[in-house]
C-alpha positions as CSV (number, residue, x, y, z in Angstrom):
1,M,0.0,0.0,0.0
2,S,1.3,3.4,-1.0
3,L,1.7,6.1,1.6
4,F,-0.6,8.2,-0.6
5,N,-3.4,5.8,0.1
6,V,-3.0,6.5,3.8
7,F,-4.1,10.1,3.1
8,N,-7.3,8.9,1.3
9,I,-8.1,6.5,4.1
10,S,-7.6,9.0,6.9
11,G,-9.4,11.6,4.9
12,S,-12.4,9.5,4.6
13,G,-12.2,8.7,8.3
14,M,-12.1,12.4,9.2
15,S,-15.0,13.1,6.9
16,A,-17.1,10.2,8.5
17,Q,-16.3,11.3,12.0
18,S,-17.2,14.9,11.1
19,T,-20.6,13.7,10.0
20,R,-21.0,11.8,13.2
21,L,-20.1,15.0,15.2
22,N,-22.6,17.0,13.3
23,T,-25.4,14.6,13.8
24,T,-24.6,14.3,17.5
25,A,-24.5,18.1,17.9
26,S,-27.9,18.3,16.1
27,N,-29.3,15.6,18.6
28,I,-28.0,17.5,21.6
29,A,-29.3,20.8,20.3
30,N,-32.8,19.4,20.0
31,A,-32.9,17.2,23.1
32,D,-35.1,19.7,25.1
33,S,-37.5,20.6,22.2
34,V,-41.2,20.0,22.7
35,S,-43.9,19.3,20.3
36,S,-47.6,18.9,20.5
37,S,-47.8,15.9,18.3
38,A,-45.7,12.7,17.7
39,G,-45.4,13.4,14.0
40,E,-43.7,16.8,14.5
41,T,-41.3,15.6,17.3
42,Y,-37.6,15.6,16.6
43,R,-36.1,12.1,16.5
44,A,-32.5,11.3,17.2
45,R,-30.4,10.8,14.1
46,H,-27.4,8.5,13.6
47,P,-25.0,8.1,10.6
48,V,-24.5,4.7,9.0
49,F,-21.0,3.9,7.9
50,A,-19.6,1.2,5.5
51,A,-16.1,0.3,4.4
52,A,-15.3,1.7,0.9
53,M,-13.1,-0.7,-1.0
54,Q,-11.1,0.7,-3.9
55,E,-9.0,-1.3,-6.4
56,A,-5.5,0.2,-6.6
57,A,-4.2,0.5,-10.2
58,A,-0.9,-1.4,-9.6
59,G,-1.0,-4.9,-8.1
60,Q,-4.8,-5.0,-7.5
61,Q,-4.3,-4.2,-3.9
62,S,-7.4,-2.9,-2.1
63,A,-7.4,0.3,0.0
64,T,-10.2,0.6,2.5
65,G,-11.8,3.8,3.5
66,V,-15.0,4.8,5.2
67,K,-18.2,6.2,3.5
68,V,-21.4,7.4,5.0
69,L,-24.3,5.5,3.6
70,G,-26.8,7.8,5.1
71,I,-28.3,9.2,8.2
72,V,-31.2,7.2,9.9
73,E,-33.7,8.3,12.5
74,S,-33.9,6.3,15.8
75,D,-36.9,4.1,16.3
76,K,-36.8,4.3,20.0
77,P,-40.1,5.6,21.5
78,L,-40.6,9.3,22.0
79,N,-40.8,10.7,25.6
80,V,-44.4,11.5,26.3
81,E,-45.2,13.6,29.3
82,Y,-48.5,14.7,30.8
83,S,-48.4,18.4,31.3
84,P,-51.9,20.0,30.6
85,S,-50.7,23.4,31.6
86,H,-48.0,23.5,29.0
87,P,-48.7,25.8,26.0
88,M,-47.7,23.0,23.6
89,A,-49.9,20.3,25.2
90,D,-52.3,18.5,22.8
91,K,-56.0,18.2,23.5
92,D,-55.3,15.3,25.9
93,G,-52.7,17.3,27.9
94,Y,-49.6,15.5,26.6
95,I,-46.4,17.0,25.3
96,Y,-43.9,15.0,23.1
97,K,-40.1,15.2,23.7
98,P,-37.4,13.8,21.5
99,N,-35.9,10.3,22.0
100,V,-32.5,11.7,22.6
101,N,-30.4,10.4,25.4
102,V,-27.9,13.3,26.2
103,I,-25.5,11.0,28.0
104,E,-25.3,8.6,25.0
105,E,-24.9,11.6,22.7
106,M,-22.0,13.0,24.8
107,T,-20.3,9.6,24.7
108,N,-20.7,9.5,20.9
109,M,-19.3,13.0,20.7
110,I,-16.2,12.1,22.7
111,S,-15.7,8.8,20.7
112,A,-16.1,10.7,17.4
113,S,-13.8,13.4,18.5
114,R,-11.1,11.0,19.5
115,S,-11.5,8.9,16.2
116,Y,-11.1,12.2,14.2
117,Q,-7.9,13.1,16.2
118,T,-6.6,9.6,15.5
119,N,-7.1,10.1,11.7
120,V,-5.4,13.5,11.9
121,Q,-2.4,11.9,13.7
122,L,-2.3,9.2,11.1
123,A,-2.1,11.7,8.2
124,E,0.5,13.7,10.0
125,S,2.7,10.5,10.5
126,A,2.3,9.6,6.9
127,K,3.3,13.2,5.9
128,N,6.4,13.0,8.2
129,M,7.4,9.6,6.6
130,L,7.1,11.0,3.1
131,N,9.2,14.1,4.1
132,K,11.9,11.8,5.5
133,T,11.8,9.6,2.4
134,L,12.4,12.6,0.2
135,T,15.4,13.6,2.3
136,L,17.1,10.2,2.1
137,G,19.2,10.9,-1.0
138,Q,20.5,14.2,0.3
139,R,23.9,14.7,1.9
């Protein structure tokens, strides 16, 4: 595997983790929203990742990266609360809150942040190795 493939792999990893961070931030931002119907209530979103295989031109080696297949909504039940005095309550006195667990989302955010940082360090190491390789013939 060429060192240049490392940049593609780490770049795809950074892009995937950036998507994960954005969806997590959206979930946390909407965690306390309230709605008067189940259909209008925000639902937690999560990205779906898959390995992206690419055929290398020389030697038919395969380089693997990450691609985002899409973002799916959680099918966990919404949080329904009886609050007849709330201005957003429906005719039966219920309000609907998102199915976002802030503790899980914070854990996802820490994990995504660390994964992103690992990919940055990987790209930096590959860059340093390429720079060292270029200076081998000098002296």
